N, C-alpha and C positions, 0 to 999 in steps of 0.2 A: 487459579493463578493470580497473584497480586498484580496491580496495575504496573508497578515498577518492573516486575518480571516480564510482563507483556511488552513493554517498551524496550527492555533490554534484549529480548528475543528478536524483536523487529529490527533493531539496530545491528545485532550480531548477524542476522540473516542478510540484511542489506537490501532486501527485495520484498515488495508488496504487490503481488500480481492482482490486477483488477479483473475480476471474473464477470463476464457477461455471457449471454447466450439466449437463444430463441425458445428454449424449453428447459424444464427442470433436468431432464436426462442429459441434454447437451452440456449444460453447466456442470453437472456432476462428472461427466466424462472428461471435460477440460480440467476440472479440479484434480481428478485422480491422475491424469497424465502429468500435471505440474508436480504433484506430490511425489510421483515416481522418479522425478528428476532431482529429488532431494530438497526441494523448497518446502519449508515448514511454516509458511505464513500465506494466508489467502484472504482476499476481500471479496465477498459476495455482494454484488450490487442489487439494490431493490428493483432495478429494471428487469431482472431475470424473472420470468413467470415462475411462480412458486418459490420465490427466493427464501422464504422462511423454511420451507421444506428442505431446500438445499443446505441451509445452515444447520438445521437439525440433523440431517443425515451425515454431513461432514463431521460434525462434532462427535457423533456416535461412531462412525466408521473409520475416521482418520484421527485418532486421539493424539498423534504426534504433531498434528497441524494446528497452528494458531488461527482460528477462524474469526473473521471480523465481518461487519456489515458496511456496505458502501452505498453512496447516493441516498443517504438518510437526510431528509429535509426538515424533520420536525421531532420534538421530544417524544411524542407518543410512539412514533415508529422506532425511535432509538430504544425505548423501554421494552417494546415487544421483541426487538432483536436480542436484547440482553437476556430476556426470559427464554429465548430459544437457544441461548448458549454463546452468542457473539461476545467476543472478548475485547473488541475495540470497535469504534464507530467512526466512519469516514463520511464526509459530505463534500460536495463540489463548492459549497458556499458556507458562509459563517452565519449561524443562527444561535444567538446567545442563549435562548431557552434550551436548545439541544445540548449546548456545552454545560449548562447548569444541571441538566438531568444526568449527564454522564458523570459529572463531578459528585453529584449526590450519591451515586452508587459506585464510585471509585472505578469507573470504566474509562479506559483510554479514549480520548476524543481527538480526532484529526480533521478539523474543519478546513474548507478550502478558502484560499485567498489569493490575490494576484498582485495588487499594488502595495507599496510600502505601508500606506495607511491601513489597508485591509489586513495586512499581516500583523501589524501592531495591535489593531483592534481585536483580532482573534486571540492574540497572545495575552493581551490584558484581560480578556474575558475568561481566560483559564484554559485555553487550548494546550494540550500536551505537546503535540507536534502539528505543524501547519502544512497542509497540502497545497503546494504552489501549482495552480491549475488555471488555464492550460499553459504550461511552461514554454512549450515550443512557440506559441504565439507571441511571446515577449523576447525571444532570442535564445531560448534554451539555457545551456549551462552558463553562458556569459551573464544572463539575467540573474540566475541564482547566485552567482558570485557577487554581483552588484548588490543584491539584497543582504547577503551575509556580511558584507564589509561593515555596514553600520549596525547590523543586528546579529553579531556573532553568538549571542546568548539564545537566539530563537532557533529551534530545530525545524528544518524544512525537508519535506519530501516532494521532489519534483514529479509531476505526472503530466504526460502529454509530450511526445517527441523523444521519449526515452527508448533506446534500443541497445542491443549488445554493442553496437559500434560506438554509441555515445555514452555508454555507462560510465566509462572512466572519466570523461569530461565532467559529468555531473558529480561524481564522487570527489574529484579534485576541487570542484567549486564549493564543496562543503555539505553535500546532501547527507541527511541523517540516514536515509535509505532511498531506494528507487521505486517509484510507482510505475508499474508497467501494465499496459493494456493489451491490445490485439497483437502486438508484436510477439507476445508470449502466449496469451490466452486466446488463441486463434480458432474460432468455430469452424473455419474451412478445413482444418486438419481432421476434425471429427467427422465432418460431412464426407470427406474423401477417404475415410477409413485409415488415416495415417496419424493416430494420436502420438506415435513415437516421435514425430517431429516436434511436438510440444515438449515432450520429455527431454529431448536433446537440446532444445533452445533453453529450457530451464537450467540444464547443466552448464550451458555456455555462459549464461548470466552469472551463475555462481562462480565459475572459473574466472570471469572478468573481475568480479568483486574480490576474489581471493588474490588474484595477481596484483591488483591495485594495492591491497593491504600489505602484501609481501614486499612490494617495491617501496611503499611508504615506510615500513618498518626498517628496511635496509638503509634507506636514506637517513632516518633518524638515528641509527646506530653508528653511522660513519662519522 
């Protein structure tokens, strides 16, 4: 899949679940439960034990899902993730060398930034989309809207504080897509033997996104 197609899929889905877990199997169980809810984008963080194996298995077993690597802190790790099949790279911070590595191989790169200076620095370094993290610490959707006002050309994915209840606020503020962590990818659901709750939450997110888009389209047609 070309980088432009990866970014298009990400935006169309509107959701990038951030997958964490205490073991390879737990992470895979969470990923499968999310995919069962219709979400076709997943970010596997490098904090997951055996993260490379998780990426490898998801790429093979869930071909309909766009699999990316998260919490990537250096270009060497980014390249290994690419070789395992990761189709986008995400980081909590901006590392110019990692951005350059991704651009070299035409892989979508989403570095993290928070302040206006950091966002512009990441964008000028060649970021495709910028992960605003932690968004909740700066005021959530209101902060994202403040960033988009002077920087409408920069695509932003808020992560941290995003929930089904706040999804619409972030979308209204101009989010490219929503980065969602434990509110969706909840290890407790796997531990309690209720993965279906993850699946239902995934569906709720997709419904919230679809409802927002339907309302927006109706307003634009009036």
